[in-house]
N, C-alpha and C positions, 0 to 999 in steps of 0.2 A: 476436466470437470465440465459438465454440461451447463448451459445457460440456465436451464430450469432448476438445477441444484443450487446455483448461486442465488437466484431469485427466491427460491423456497427458504433458504437459510435466513435471509433478511426478513421475509414475511413471518417466519416462525418466531423470530425475535421481536416481532411487532415493531420493526424499524424499516418500513419500506424504503426502497431507494428512490432517488429522484431521476426521472428519465428526461432526456432532451431530444428534441426532434433533430434528425440528421440534417435537414435543410438549414436549421438555425445555426449549425456549427460548420457548415460546408466551407465557409470562407477561410477557415484555418488550414485547410489542405490536409485534413486527417485522412488516413486510410479508410477504405470501406469497412474493414473489420472493426475499427475503432468507432466509427459512426454507428455501426450496428450494435456494438456493446453499449454505447451511451444511450441509444434509443430503445433497446429491448431490455437491458439489465439495469442500466443507470448507475448512479453513484450513491453509496451510503453517506449519511451526514458525517459519521465518524466510525472508526474501526480500530481495533487493537492492531498494532502497538502504538497507541496515541497518535493516530492519524485523523485528519479531518479533510472533507472533500467539498468541492463547489456544489452549491445548492441552487444557484440561479445562473442564467445565461450571462449576466453582467460580470460574474466572477471569472469567466473564461477570458483570459487576456494573455497576450504574449508578454514575455519577461521584459522586453524593451518598453512596452506600454506601461506595465506595472511599475517599473523603476523610473519612468519618465526619462529614459536615456535614448540617445540617438545611435546606439550601437546596434547595427542591423544584424549582427551575428546572434543576438539574443532573440530576434524575432521568431526563430525556429522553435523556441521553448514556449509551450502553451501551458499555463498553470491550471492544474486540476484540483489542487489541494495543498496541504502542508503537513509537516510532522509536528510533534509537540514543542519543538524549539523554534517553530516558525519558518523552517526551511521549505521552500516551494517544492511541491511534487509536480513534475511537468511531463508532458508528452513532447518528445523531440521529433518534429515533423521531418527532419532531415535524415532520420534513421528509422523510417517506417513506424513512427510513433512509439519508439522505445520509451519506457517509463523510467524517469531519473529523479533523483533527489539532488537539489542544488544547495550546497552549503553556503548560506549567506554570510557566515563569518570568515569564509575562506575564498573570497572573490568568485562565488558561485561555481566552484568546482563540482562537476557532476559525479554522482555515485549511482551505478546501475541499481534499479529496483526490480524491473521485470522487462522481458523483451516485448510485451504487449499489454494493453489494458486488460484484456480478457485473462491473461495469466495473473496479473496483479489481483484482479477480483477473486480468482480462485484461491490465491495465497491468503487473501484476507479471510475467506471463509474457513480455510484450514486453521489459520492462526486463531481465529475467533472460537473455533471448536476446542482448540487446545486450552484457551483461557476458560471457557465454560466448563470443561472437564476438570480443570484445577479447582475452580470455585466449588463445583459440585462435590468433588471427592476429597478436597483438602481444606475447604473453608474459604470464607470471603476474602481474606488477605493473602491467599496462596500465590496469586499471580504477582502481586507487588513485592512479596518477599521471596520470590523465586523458589517457592516450596513445591517442587515437582520431583518425581522419581526419574531414574534413568530410563525406565520403560516409557514414561510419558514423553520424555524428551526425544527418545528414539522414534516414537510414534509420530511426533510433530515433524521431525526431520524427514521421515519416510513419506509422510503425507505431502509435505512441500515438494519433495522430489517427484512424487507422482504428478503433481500439477506441472512442474517443469524442473528437470534435473539441473540444468544450468543455473537457475535462479539461486539454488542453495550452494552449489559447488564453487561458483566464481565469486571472487571478492566483490562485495557490494552490500546493499541494504540488508537482505535476508541472511547472508553469511555473517555479517556483523551482529544482527539481532540474535542469532543463535549463540554466537560467542558471548554476547552480553548476558544472555540468560544464564549460561554456565558460570560466568564470572560473578554475577549477582548471587547465584546459589552458593558459591564458595564463600563470598563475603558474609552472607547471613549465617552460614554454618559456623564460620570462625567466630563471628560476633556473638552468636547465641550459645556457643559451647563453653 
């Protein structure tokens, strides 16, 4: 997915992203591609599925600083946002800024989200389009009640694969999100029948 497509998506939603100067974030040791994504595309304030992202420079901090811990192994994780349960979304500077979700209820065990920030941003656009399609075609509560067709689900899966095949196929955030969608759909079908 091109940078311009990602930027256009957020502008069309009238939710512009917040951009950060590469110089202001250089002390974290981010890859050039990450700095470019943060300065040209930026981060949305929030995105489906129930994610929120940093909107100020002060919010960017390493996990050791955030936890006020002296564990230097956590310094490599730089927080860029959180999921709906408050688990930090981080860039792992030791793995070329791989995007991870750290489970705060389970000793901050890492779950892969995307191999790069640019891929995450592309996945957010694809997922947001899926949610918008559900709301438009099936009503305002369609997403929350997992009211989607097999074709809509297949389209989401294929669009995510187009952004990055590994992100969908390997066990991690997006793999679990897709499995959760199907499980929720089955729950609502049984409940409502």
